[in-house]
All heavy atoms as a GROMACS GRO file, in nm:
protein
  570
    1MET      N    1  10.962   8.177   8.149
    1MET     CA    2  10.945   8.102   8.023
    1MET      C    3  10.806   8.144   7.966
    1MET      O    4  10.705   8.150   8.035
    1MET     CB    5  10.942   7.954   8.058
    1MET     CG    6  10.917   7.868   7.940
    1MET     SD    7  10.934   7.698   7.991
    1MET     CE    8  10.916   7.624   7.828
    2ARG      N    9  10.804   8.174   7.844
    2ARG     CA   10  10.684   8.206   7.770
    2ARG      C   11  10.614   8.083   7.713
    2ARG      O   12  10.679   7.998   7.653
    2ARG     CB   13  10.706   8.311   7.664
    2ARG     CG   14  10.753   8.440   7.709
    2ARG     CD   15  10.773   8.535   7.602
    2ARG     NE   16  10.794   8.667   7.661
    2ARG     CZ   17  10.806   8.778   7.592
    2ARG    NH1   18  10.791   8.772   7.457
    2ARG    NH2   19  10.822   8.891   7.646
    3LYS      N   20  10.482   8.082   7.726
    3LYS     CA   21  10.404   7.973   7.682
    3LYS      C   22  10.289   8.024   7.592
    3LYS      O   23  10.216   8.113   7.637
    3LYS     CB   24  10.346   7.893   7.798
    3LYS     CG   25  10.452   7.841   7.892
    3LYS     CD   26  10.398   7.786   8.021
    3LYS     CE   27  10.508   7.760   8.119
    3LYS     NZ   28  10.452   7.731   8.253
    4PHE      N   29  10.271   7.966   7.471
    4PHE     CA   30  10.165   8.008   7.382
    4PHE      C   31  10.056   7.910   7.389
    4PHE      O   32  10.080   7.781   7.392
    4PHE     CB   33  10.222   8.021   7.246
    4PHE     CG   34  10.308   8.137   7.221
    4PHE    CD1   35  10.447   8.125   7.246
    4PHE    CD2   36  10.260   8.259   7.177
    4PHE    CE1   37  10.533   8.231   7.223
    4PHE    CE2   38  10.350   8.363   7.161
    4PHE     CZ   39  10.483   8.352   7.187
    5LEU      N   40   9.929   7.953   7.386
    5LEU     CA   41   9.815   7.871   7.385
    5LEU      C   42   9.723   7.925   7.279
    5LEU      O   43   9.659   8.026   7.292
    5LEU     CB   44   9.745   7.867   7.530
    5LEU     CG   45   9.617   7.796   7.540
    5LEU    CD1   46   9.639   7.647   7.510
    5LEU    CD2   47   9.556   7.815   7.668
    6PRO      N   48   9.698   7.846   7.166
    6PRO     CA   49   9.600   7.887   7.069
    6PRO      C   50   9.464   7.876   7.131
    6PRO      O   51   9.438   7.783   7.202
    6PRO     CB   52   9.621   7.797   6.950
    6PRO     CG   53   9.707   7.683   6.998
    6PRO     CD   54   9.767   7.726   7.130
    7ILE      N   55   9.378   7.966   7.093
    7ILE     CA   56   9.232   7.966   7.142
    7ILE      C   57   9.139   7.949   7.024
    7ILE      O   58   9.154   8.028   6.925
    7ILE     CB   59   9.203   8.092   7.220
    7ILE    CG1   60   9.299   8.124   7.330
    7ILE    CG2   61   9.059   8.097   7.270
    7ILE    CD1   62   9.307   8.018   7.445
    8SER      N   63   9.055   7.855   7.036
    8SER     CA   64   8.950   7.835   6.926
    8SER      C   65   8.837   7.931   6.951
    8SER      O   66   8.738   7.894   7.014
    8SER     CB   67   8.904   7.690   6.932
    8SER     OG   68   9.008   7.595   6.908
    9SER      N   69   8.854   8.051   6.897
    9SER     CA   70   8.752   8.156   6.923
    9SER      C   71   8.756   8.247   6.799
    9SER      O   72   8.853   8.264   6.736
    9SER     CB   73   8.793   8.235   7.048
    9SER     OG   74   8.726   8.362   7.048
   10LYS      N   75   8.643   8.309   6.776
   10LYS     CA   76   8.632   8.398   6.663
   10LYS      C   77   8.701   8.532   6.700
   10LYS      O   78   8.746   8.604   6.612
   10LYS     CB   79   8.488   8.424   6.624
   10LYS     CG   80   8.422   8.303   6.564
   10LYS     CD   81   8.284   8.341   6.524
   10LYS     CE   82   8.214   8.217   6.467
   10LYS     NZ   83   8.082   8.242   6.424
   11GLN      N   84   8.709   8.559   6.831
   11GLN     CA   85   8.767   8.686   6.881
   11GLN      C   86   8.916   8.676   6.916
   11GLN      O   87   8.993   8.767   6.884
   11GLN     CB   88   8.687   8.741   6.997
   11GLN     CG   89   8.554   8.798   6.970
   11GLN     CD   90   8.448   8.683   6.981
   11GLN    OE1   91   8.470   8.569   7.031
   11GLN    NE2   92   8.325   8.710   6.939
   12ILE      N   93   8.951   8.572   6.983
   12ILE     CA   94   9.084   8.556   7.039
   12ILE      C   95   9.170   8.457   6.961
   12ILE      O   96   9.122   8.342   6.948
   12ILE     CB   97   9.083   8.516   7.191
   12ILE    CG1   98   9.004   8.627   7.273
   12ILE    CG2   99   9.220   8.503   7.246
   12ILE    CD1  100   8.980   8.586   7.417
   13ALA      N  101   9.288   8.499   6.914
   13ALA     CA  102   9.372   8.404   6.841
   13ALA      C  103   9.450   8.314   6.931
   13ALA      O  104   9.451   8.194   6.917
   13ALA     CB  105   9.467   8.486   6.750
   14PHE      N  106   9.515   8.376   7.031
   14PHE     CA  107   9.596   8.301   7.128
   14PHE      C  108   9.623   8.378   7.254
   14PHE      O  109   9.607   8.503   7.248
   14PHE     CB  110   9.736   8.255   7.057
   14PHE     CG  111   9.822   8.359   7.022
   14PHE    CD1  112   9.913   8.423   7.115
   14PHE    CD2  113   9.822   8.419   6.897
   14PHE    CE1  114  10.004   8.518   7.080
   14PHE    CE2  115   9.903   8.524   6.866
   14PHE     CZ  116   9.996   8.569   6.956
   15VAL      N  117   9.675   8.319   7.352
   15VAL     CA  118   9.728   8.389   7.470
   15VAL      C  119   9.874   8.346   7.479
   15VAL      O  120   9.915   8.228   7.441
   15VAL     CB  121   9.650   8.360   7.597
   15VAL    CG1  122   9.508   8.413   7.584
   15VAL    CG2  123   9.648   8.214   7.634
   16GLU      N  124   9.956   8.433   7.538
   16GLU     CA  125  10.090   8.404   7.572
   16GLU      C  126  10.110   8.430   7.716
   16GLU      O  127  10.078   8.543   7.766
   16GLU     CB  128  10.184   8.496   7.492
   16GLU     CG  129  10.330   8.487   7.525
   16GLU     CD  130  10.414   8.586   7.458
   16GLU    OE1  131  10.363   8.672   7.390
   16GLU    OE2  132  10.538   8.579   7.478
   17TYR      N  133  10.153   8.332   7.795
   17TYR     CA  134  10.178   8.346   7.934
   17TYR      C  135  10.327   8.350   7.968
   17TYR      O  136  10.398   8.258   7.922
   17TYR     CB  137  10.107   8.231   8.012
   17TYR     CG  138  10.131   8.242   8.162
   17TYR    CD1  139  10.078   8.344   8.238
   17TYR    CD2  140  10.197   8.140   8.232
   17TYR    CE1  141  10.090   8.351   8.374
   17TYR    CE2  142  10.218   8.149   8.362
   17TYR     CZ  143  10.162   8.253   8.439
   17TYR     OH  144  10.181   8.260   8.578
   18ASP      N  145  10.369   8.445   8.047
   18ASP     CA  146  10.505   8.463   8.091
   18ASP      C  147  10.506   8.439   8.244
   18ASP      O  148  10.462   8.530   8.314
   18ASP     CB  149  10.558   8.596   8.046
   18ASP     CG  150  10.707   8.607   8.085
   18ASP    OD1  151  10.755   8.532   8.173
   18ASP    OD2  152  10.768   8.699   8.037
   19ASP      N  153  10.554   8.321   8.287
   19ASP     CA  154  10.551   8.292   8.427
   19ASP      C  155  10.647   8.371   8.511
   19ASP      O  156  10.631   8.390   8.631
   19ASP     CB  157  10.561   8.141   8.453
   19ASP     CG  158  10.685   8.078   8.397
   19ASP    OD1  159  10.771   8.156   8.337
   19ASP    OD2  160  10.708   7.953   8.407
   20GLN      N  161  10.751   8.426   8.451
   20GLN     CA  162  10.849   8.510   8.522
   20GLN      C  163  10.791   8.645   8.555
   20GLN      O  164  10.819   8.696   8.663
   20GLN     CB  165  10.978   8.521   8.439
   20GLN     CG  166  11.050   8.388   8.438
   20GLN     CD  167  11.186   8.400   8.365
   20GLN    OE1  168  11.222   8.505   8.315
   20GLN    NE2  169  11.258   8.284   8.368
   21SER      N  170  10.710   8.702   8.465
   21SER     CA  171  10.650   8.838   8.493
   21SER      C  172  10.509   8.827   8.540
   21SER      O  173  10.450   8.925   8.578
   21SER     CB  174  10.654   8.923   8.366
   21SER     OG  175  10.574   8.869   8.261
   22SER      N  176  10.448   8.703   8.535
   22SER     CA  177  10.308   8.673   8.580
   22SER      C  178  10.216   8.760   8.489
   22SER      O  179  10.114   8.812   8.539
   22SER     CB  180  10.289   8.710   8.725
   22SER     OG  181  10.370   8.630   8.808
   23GLN      N  182  10.251   8.766   8.363
   23GLN     CA  183  10.158   8.841   8.267
   23GLN      C  184  10.108   8.746   8.161
   23GLN      O  185  10.181   8.657   8.115
   23GLN     CB  186  10.236   8.953   8.202
   23GLN     CG  187  10.276   9.066   8.294
   23GLN     CD  188  10.343   9.180   8.219
   23GLN    OE1  189  10.386   9.167   8.105
   23GLN    NE2  190  10.344   9.300   8.282
   24MET      N  191   9.987   8.770   8.127
   24MET     CA  192   9.925   8.700   8.018
   24MET      C  193   9.882   8.797   7.904
   24MET      O  194   9.810   8.891   7.931
   24MET     CB  195   9.810   8.616   8.061
   24MET     CG  196   9.752   8.531   7.955
   24MET     SD  197   9.621   8.417   8.008
   24MET     CE  198   9.494   8.538   8.030
   25HIS      N  199   9.940   8.783   7.789
   25HIS     CA  200   9.909   8.867   7.671
   25HIS      C  201   9.794   8.800   7.597
   25HIS      O  202   9.806   8.679   7.553
   25HIS     CB  203  10.027   8.882   7.581
   25HIS     CG  204  10.140   8.946   7.648
   25HIS    ND1  205  10.188   9.070   7.612
   25HIS    CD2  206  10.222   8.909   7.752
   25HIS    CE1  207  10.288   9.104   7.688
   25HIS    NE2  208  10.314   9.010   7.775
   26ILE      N  209   9.688   8.871   7.568
   26ILE     CA  210   9.578   8.817   7.492
   26ILE      C  211   9.581   8.879   7.357
   26ILE      O  212   9.590   9.003   7.342
   26ILE     CB  213   9.440   8.860   7.557
   26ILE    CG1  214   9.431   8.801   7.704
   26ILE    CG2  215   9.325   8.801   7.473
   26ILE    CD1  216   9.317   8.856   7.778
   27GLN      N  217   9.593   8.798   7.247
   27GLN     CA  218   9.603   8.843   7.114
   27GLN      C  219   9.474   8.822   7.041
   27GLN      O  220   9.425   8.705   7.031
   27GLN     CB  221   9.717   8.777   7.041
   27GLN     CG  222   9.741   8.827   6.901
   27GLN     CD  223   9.788   8.974   6.899
   27GLN    OE1  224   9.881   9.002   6.964
   27GLN    NE2  225   9.720   9.050   6.811
   28TYR      N  226   9.417   8.929   6.994
   28TYR     CA  227   9.285   8.917   6.920
   28TYR      C  228   9.311   8.905   6.774
   28TYR      O  229   9.408   8.951   6.726
   28TYR     CB  230   9.198   9.040   6.958
   28TYR     CG  231   9.157   9.050   7.097
   28TYR    CD1  232   9.233   9.117   7.193
   28TYR    CD2  233   9.044   8.990   7.139
   28TYR    CE1  234   9.194   9.124   7.325
   28TYR    CE2  235   9.002   8.992   7.278
   28TYR     CZ  236   9.082   9.059   7.368
   28TYR     OH  237   9.045   9.067   7.496
   29HIS      N  238   9.220   8.847   6.701
   29HIS     CA  239   9.224   8.841   6.559
   29HIS      C  240   9.229   8.968   6.493
   29HIS      O  241   9.281   8.984   6.372
   29HIS     CB  242   9.105   8.752   6.504
   29HIS     CG  243   9.120   8.607   6.534
   29HIS    ND1  244   9.218   8.525   6.485
   29HIS    CD2  245   9.043   8.523   6.620
   29HIS    CE1  246   9.196   8.399   6.530
   29HIS    NE2  247   9.095   8.403   6.610
   30THR      N  248   9.181   9.074   6.556
   30THR     CA  249   9.180   9.205   6.499
   30THR      C  250   9.317   9.269   6.493
   30THR      O  251   9.338   9.379   6.438
   30THR     CB  252   9.088   9.298   6.577
   30THR    OG1  253   9.138   9.309   6.712
   30THR    CG2  254   8.941   9.251   6.580
   31GLY      N  255   9.413   9.209   6.564
   31GLY     CA  256   9.545   9.268   6.583
   31GLY      C  257   9.570   9.330   6.714
   31GLY      O  258   9.677   9.358   6.751
   32GLN      N  259   9.460   9.367   6.781
   32GLN     CA  260   9.465   9.425   6.915
   32GLN      C  261   9.512   9.324   7.014
   32GLN      O  262   9.489   9.202   7.000
   32GLN     CB  263   9.330   9.480   6.949
   32GLN     CG  264   9.333   9.557   7.082
   32GLN     CD  265   9.187   9.606   7.114
   32GLN    OE1  266   9.090   9.570   7.053
   32GLN    NE2  267   9.175   9.683   7.223
   33SER      N  268   9.585   9.367   7.113
   33SER     CA  269   9.623   9.277   7.220
   33SER      C  270   9.610   9.347   7.360
   33SER      O  271   9.607   9.468   7.363
   33SER     CB  272   9.769   9.230   7.203
   33SER     OG  273   9.858   9.337   7.213
   34HIS      N  274   9.603   9.268   7.461
   34HIS     CA  275   9.587   9.319   7.599
   34HIS      C  276   9.673   9.236   7.688
   34HIS      O  277   9.706   9.123   7.660
   34HIS     CB  278   9.443   9.323   7.644
   34HIS     CG  279   9.359   9.410   7.574
   34HIS    ND1  280   9.300   9.382   7.446
   34HIS    CD2  281   9.319   9.538   7.601
   34HIS    CE1  282   9.233   9.490   7.407
   34HIS    NE2  283   9.242   9.583   7.494
   35ILE      N  284   9.714   9.300   7.796
   35ILE     CA  285   9.797   9.235   7.901
   35ILE      C  286   9.718   9.218   8.034
   35ILE      O  287   9.667   9.315   8.080
   35ILE     CB  288   9.923   9.303   7.924
   35ILE    CG1  289  10.011   9.320   7.790
   35ILE    CG2  290  10.003   9.235   8.027
   35ILE    CD1  291  10.122   9.410   7.806
   36CYS      N  292   9.708   9.103   8.085
   36CYS     CA  293   9.656   9.075   8.221
   36CYS      C  294   9.784   9.058   8.310
   36CYS      O  295   9.869   8.976   8.283
   36CYS     CB  296   9.577   8.951   8.224
   36CYS     SG  297   9.426   8.958   8.127
   37THR      N  298   9.791   9.132   8.424
   37THR     CA  299   9.899   9.124   8.511
   37THR      C  300   9.860   9.040   8.634
   37THR      O  301   9.742   9.012   8.652
   37THR     CB  302   9.939   9.264   8.558
   37THR    OG1  303   9.827   9.324   8.626
   37THR    CG2  304   9.987   9.346   8.444
   38ASN      N  305   9.958   8.996   8.706
   38ASN     CA  306   9.942   8.921   8.829
   38ASN      C  307   9.868   8.793   8.804
   38ASN      O  308   9.783   8.752   8.886
   38ASN     CB  309   9.872   9.005   8.933
   38ASN     CG  310   9.940   9.130   8.975
   38ASN    OD1  311  10.065   9.130   8.983
   38ASN    ND2  312   9.876   9.239   8.984
   39VAL      N  313   9.888   8.731   8.697
   39VAL     CA  314   9.829   8.597   8.662
   39VAL      C  315   9.915   8.492   8.724
   39VAL      O  316  10.030   8.473   8.685
   39VAL     CB  317   9.812   8.574   8.507
   39VAL    CG1  318   9.757   8.440   8.481
   39VAL    CG2  319   9.725   8.688   8.446
   40ARG      N  320   9.851   8.427   8.817
   40ARG     CA  321   9.928   8.316   8.887
   40ARG      C  322   9.939   8.189   8.807
   40ARG      O  323   9.858   8.165   8.723
   40ARG     CB  324   9.865   8.281   9.027
   40ARG     CG  325   9.859   8.399   9.120
   40ARG     CD  326   9.796   8.351   9.256
   40ARG     NE  327   9.679   8.266   9.233
   40ARG     CZ  328   9.548   8.301   9.229
   40ARG    NH1  329   9.521   8.432   9.233
   40ARG    NH2  330   9.447   8.215   9.210
   41PRO      N  331  10.046   8.108   8.824
   41PRO     CA  332  10.062   7.986   8.746
   41PRO      C  333   9.937   7.895   8.760
   41PRO      O  334   9.900   7.828   8.661
   41PRO     CB  335  10.180   7.923   8.810
   41PRO     CG  336  10.263   8.033   8.862
   41PRO     CD  337  10.161   8.134   8.914
   42ASP      N  338   9.871   7.887   8.882
   42ASP     CA  339   9.754   7.806   8.888
   42ASP      C  340   9.635   7.857   8.808
   42ASP      O  341   9.555   7.776   8.760
   42ASP     CB  342   9.713   7.794   9.039
   42ASP     CG  343   9.670   7.919   9.099
   42ASP    OD1  344   9.751   8.011   9.102
   42ASP    OD2  345   9.560   7.920   9.154
   43GLN      N  346   9.634   7.987   8.786
   43GLN     CA  347   9.524   8.042   8.702
   43GLN      C  348   9.549   7.994   8.556
   43GLN      O  349   9.454   7.968   8.486
   43GLN     CB  350   9.520   8.197   8.716
   43GLN     CG  351   9.473   8.243   8.844
   43GLN     CD  352   9.484   8.394   8.862
   43GLN    OE1  353   9.587   8.447   8.840
   43GLN    NE2  354   9.368   8.458   8.890
   44TYR      N  355   9.671   8.011   8.510
   44TYR     CA  356   9.706   7.963   8.380
   44TYR      C  357   9.681   7.820   8.368
   44TYR      O  358   9.626   7.774   8.255
   44TYR     CB  359   9.850   8.001   8.344
   44TYR     CG  360   9.888   7.963   8.204
   44TYR    CD1  361   9.839   8.031   8.092
   44TYR    CD2  362   9.970   7.853   8.176
   44TYR    CE1  363   9.872   7.987   7.963
   44TYR    CE2  364  10.004   7.817   8.051
   44TYR     CZ  365   9.947   7.882   7.943
   44TYR     OH  366   9.986   7.843   7.816
   45GLN      N  367   9.714   7.738   8.463
   45GLN     CA  368   9.686   7.595   8.452
   45GLN      C  369   9.535   7.567   8.442
   45GLN      O  370   9.498   7.479   8.369
   45GLN     CB  371   9.744   7.525   8.586
   45GLN     CG  372   9.752   7.380   8.577
   45GLN     CD  373   9.844   7.325   8.468
   45GLN    OE1  374   9.946   7.390   8.433
   45GLN    NE2  375   9.803   7.213   8.401
   46SER      N  376   9.451   7.641   8.516
   46SER     CA  377   9.311   7.617   8.507
   46SER      C  378   9.263   7.651   8.367
   46SER      O  379   9.171   7.589   8.310
   46SER     CB  380   9.234   7.696   8.611
   46SER     OG  381   9.242   7.841   8.584
   47LEU      N  382   9.325   7.748   8.303
   47LEU     CA  383   9.296   7.788   8.169
   47LEU      C  384   9.324   7.670   8.074
   47LEU      O  385   9.252   7.637   7.982
   47LEU     CB  386   9.375   7.911   8.131
   47LEU     CG  387   9.359   7.963   7.983
   47LEU    CD1  388   9.217   8.009   7.955
   47LEU    CD2  389   9.462   8.076   7.956
   48LEU      N  390   9.443   7.608   8.093
   48LEU     CA  391   9.486   7.494   8.010
   48LEU      C  392   9.386   7.376   8.029
   48LEU      O  393   9.368   7.309   7.933
   48LEU     CB  394   9.627   7.450   8.058
   48LEU     CG  395   9.739   7.544   8.016
   48LEU    CD1  396   9.867   7.483   8.080
   48LEU    CD2  397   9.749   7.556   7.870
   49GLN      N  398   9.334   7.355   8.142
   49GLN     CA  399   9.250   7.241   8.170
   49GLN      C  400   9.100   7.265   8.140
   49GLN      O  401   9.028   7.178   8.143
   49GLN     CB  402   9.267   7.193   8.321
   49GLN     CG  403   9.406   7.147   8.348
   49GLN     CD  404   9.429   7.124   8.495
   49GLN    OE1  405   9.353   7.164   8.581
   49GLN    NE2  406   9.544   7.062   8.521
   50SER      N  407   9.066   7.386   8.118
   50SER     CA  408   8.928   7.425   8.092
   50SER      C  409   8.870   7.373   7.958
   50SER      O  410   8.942   7.377   7.858
   50SER     CB  411   8.912   7.578   8.098
   50SER     OG  412   8.774   7.616   8.065
   51SER      N  413   8.753   7.332   7.961
   51SER     CA  414   8.679   7.300   7.833
   51SER      C  415   8.631   7.420   7.760
   51SER      O  416   8.596   7.414   7.647
   51SER     CB  417   8.561   7.205   7.862
   51SER     OG  418   8.466   7.270   7.943
   52ASN      N  419   8.635   7.536   7.828
   52ASN     CA  420   8.592   7.660   7.774
   52ASN      C  421   8.693   7.774   7.811
   52ASN      O  422   8.656   7.859   7.894
   52ASN     CB  423   8.448   7.697   7.813
   52ASN     CG  424   8.397   7.817   7.735
   52ASN    OD1  425   8.468   7.883   7.650
   52ASN    ND2  426   8.271   7.851   7.752
   53PRO      N  427   8.814   7.771   7.761
   53PRO     CA  428   8.923   7.868   7.793
   53PRO      C  429   8.868   8.017   7.766
   53PRO      O  430   8.917   8.107   7.833
   53PRO     CB  431   9.039   7.833   7.719
   53PRO     CG  432   8.991   7.746   7.608
   53PRO     CD  433   8.867   7.682   7.651
   54TYR      N  434   8.788   8.036   7.663
   54TYR     CA  435   8.746   8.172   7.636
   54TYR      C  436   8.680   8.236   7.751
   54TYR      O  437   8.710   8.352   7.770
   54TYR     CB  438   8.653   8.165   7.508
   54TYR     CG  439   8.600   8.301   7.474
   54TYR    CD1  440   8.676   8.380   7.396
   54TYR    CD2  441   8.472   8.342   7.511
   54TYR    CE1  442   8.622   8.509   7.355
   54TYR    CE2  443   8.426   8.466   7.475
   54TYR     CZ  444   8.498   8.548   7.398
   54TYR     OH  445   8.453   8.669   7.365
   55ASP      N  446   8.590   8.168   7.817
   55ASP     CA  447   8.519   8.235   7.932
   55ASP      C  448   8.619   8.276   8.043
   55ASP      O  449   8.609   8.384   8.103
   55ASP     CB  450   8.415   8.140   7.991
   55ASP     CG  451   8.295   8.133   7.907
   55ASP    OD1  452   8.276   8.218   7.814
   55ASP    OD2  453   8.208   8.046   7.927
   56ILE      N  454   8.722   8.193   8.064
   56ILE     CA  455   8.824   8.226   8.169
   56ILE      C  456   8.902   8.349   8.127
   56ILE      O  457   8.930   8.432   8.207
   56ILE     CB  458   8.914   8.099   8.198
   56ILE    CG1  459   8.832   7.990   8.263
   56ILE    CG2  460   9.031   8.140   8.278
   56ILE    CD1  461   8.906   7.862   8.273
   57ILE      N  462   8.938   8.350   7.998
   57ILE     CA  463   9.015   8.468   7.951
   57ILE      C  464   8.936   8.598   7.962
   57ILE      O  465   8.990   8.701   8.006
   57ILE     CB  466   9.058   8.442   7.802
   57ILE    CG1  467   9.152   8.332   7.798
   57ILE    CG2  468   9.118   8.567   7.739
   57ILE    CD1  469   9.178   8.277   7.657
   58VAL      N  470   8.805   8.593   7.932
   58VAL     CA  471   8.719   8.708   7.945
   58VAL      C  472   8.712   8.760   8.089
   58VAL      O  473   8.723   8.872   8.112
   58VAL     CB  474   8.577   8.677   7.881
   58VAL    CG1  475   8.481   8.785   7.915
   58VAL    CG2  476   8.589   8.659   7.733
   59LYS      N  477   8.694   8.660   8.178
   59LYS     CA  478   8.696   8.692   8.319
   59LYS      C  479   8.820   8.766   8.365
   59LYS      O  480   8.828   8.862   8.433
   59LYS     CB  481   8.665   8.577   8.406
   59LYS     CG  482   8.521   8.525   8.394
   59LYS     CD  483   8.499   8.407   8.473
   59LYS     CE  484   8.357   8.352   8.445
   59LYS     NZ  485   8.332   8.222   8.520
   60MET      N  486   8.938   8.708   8.322
   60MET     CA  487   9.067   8.767   8.357
   60MET      C  488   9.077   8.907   8.302
   60MET      O  489   9.134   9.000   8.368
   60MET     CB  490   9.178   8.675   8.305
   60MET     CG  491   9.202   8.547   8.377
   60MET     SD  492   9.332   8.461   8.298
   60MET     CE  493   9.359   8.330   8.426
   61ALA      N  494   9.042   8.921   8.182
   61ALA     CA  495   9.061   9.050   8.115
   61ALA      C  496   8.964   9.159   8.173
   61ALA      O  497   8.988   9.277   8.165
   61ALA     CB  498   9.027   9.040   7.965
   62ALA      N  499   8.851   9.111   8.236
   62ALA     CA  500   8.755   9.198   8.292
   62ALA      C  501   8.799   9.263   8.433
   62ALA      O  502   8.743   9.354   8.481
   62ALA     CB  503   8.620   9.135   8.307
   63GLU      N  504   8.897   9.199   8.491
   63GLU     CA  505   8.948   9.242   8.615
   63GLU      C  506   9.021   9.383   8.597
   63GLU      O  507   9.118   9.387   8.533
   63GLU     CB  508   9.045   9.148   8.683
   63GLU     CG  509   8.981   9.018   8.729
   63GLU     CD  510   8.884   9.036   8.840
   63GLU    OE1  511   8.919   9.116   8.927
   63GLU    OE2  512   8.777   8.970   8.839
   64PRO      N  513   8.968   9.491   8.657
   64PRO     CA  514   9.023   9.622   8.635
   64PRO      C  515   9.175   9.628   8.673
   64PRO      O  516   9.247   9.696   8.601
   64PRO     CB  517   8.941   9.717   8.717
   64PRO     CG  518   8.820   9.641   8.757
   64PRO     CD  519   8.847   9.498   8.743
   65SER      N  520   9.210   9.569   8.775
   65SER     CA  521   9.353   9.575   8.832
   65SER      C  522   9.441   9.487   8.740
   65SER      O  523   9.559   9.500   8.755
   65SER     CB  524   9.362   9.539   8.971
   65SER     OG  525   9.321   9.407   8.988
   66ALA      N  526   9.386   9.404   8.665
   66ALA     CA  527   9.469   9.307   8.588
   66ALA      C  528   9.465   9.334   8.438
   66ALA      O  529   9.495   9.246   8.364
   66ALA     CB  530   9.423   9.167   8.617
   67TYR      N  531   9.417   9.447   8.402
   67TYR     CA  532   9.399   9.471   8.251
   67TYR      C  533   9.467   9.595   8.212
   67TYR      O  534   9.444   9.703   8.259
   67TYR     CB  535   9.249   9.485   8.233
   67TYR     CG  536   9.208   9.504   8.090
   67TYR    CD1  537   9.208   9.402   8.001
   67TYR    CD2  538   9.163   9.626   8.053
   67TYR    CE1  539   9.167   9.422   7.871
   67TYR    CE2  540   9.117   9.640   7.920
   67TYR     CZ  541   9.117   9.540   7.830
   67TYR     OH  542   9.074   9.553   7.704
   68LEU      N  543   9.568   9.576   8.128
   68LEU     CA  544   9.642   9.692   8.076
   68LEU      C  545   9.642   9.682   7.921
   68LEU      O  546   9.683   9.580   7.869
   68LEU     CB  547   9.787   9.687   8.119
   68LEU     CG  548   9.812   9.689   8.275
   68LEU    CD1  549   9.963   9.673   8.300
   68LEU    CD2  550   9.775   9.829   8.322
   69PRO      N  551   9.593   9.783   7.852
   69PRO     CA  552   9.592   9.780   7.708
   69PRO      C  553   9.734   9.773   7.658
   69PRO      O  554   9.830   9.829   7.720
   69PRO     CB  555   9.525   9.909   7.662
   69PRO     CG  556   9.459   9.968   7.785
   69PRO     CD  557   9.530   9.905   7.905
   70LYS      N  558   9.757   9.711   7.543
   70LYS     CA  559   9.889   9.705   7.486
   70LYS      C  560   9.873   9.740   7.337
   70LYS      O  561   9.786   9.698   7.269
   70LYS     CB  562   9.949   9.561   7.493
   70LYS     CG  563  10.079   9.554   7.428
   70LYS     CD  564  10.126   9.404   7.430
   70LYS     CE  565  10.265   9.391   7.350
   70LYS     NZ  566  10.295   9.253   7.338
   71GLY      N  567   9.969   9.817   7.290
   71GLY     CA  568   9.970   9.850   7.150
   71GLY      C  569   9.867   9.954   7.112
   71GLY      O  570   9.805   9.985   7.030
   0.00000   0.00000   0.00000
């Protein structure tokens, strides 16, 4: 199931999490997007509960093994 989460950020428009593939797509306002792989449901849940989801997204995207450019 895909879940969309709008992000209040100047850089990131929203993230889309697919719990079946364990991937999180990060969509930037520039039109660029990136995919984080192996994102566990508890990691996405912590993103939902965070008062600063932007920082969590940046940390996830910085993981070399979990970062695949898209588009």
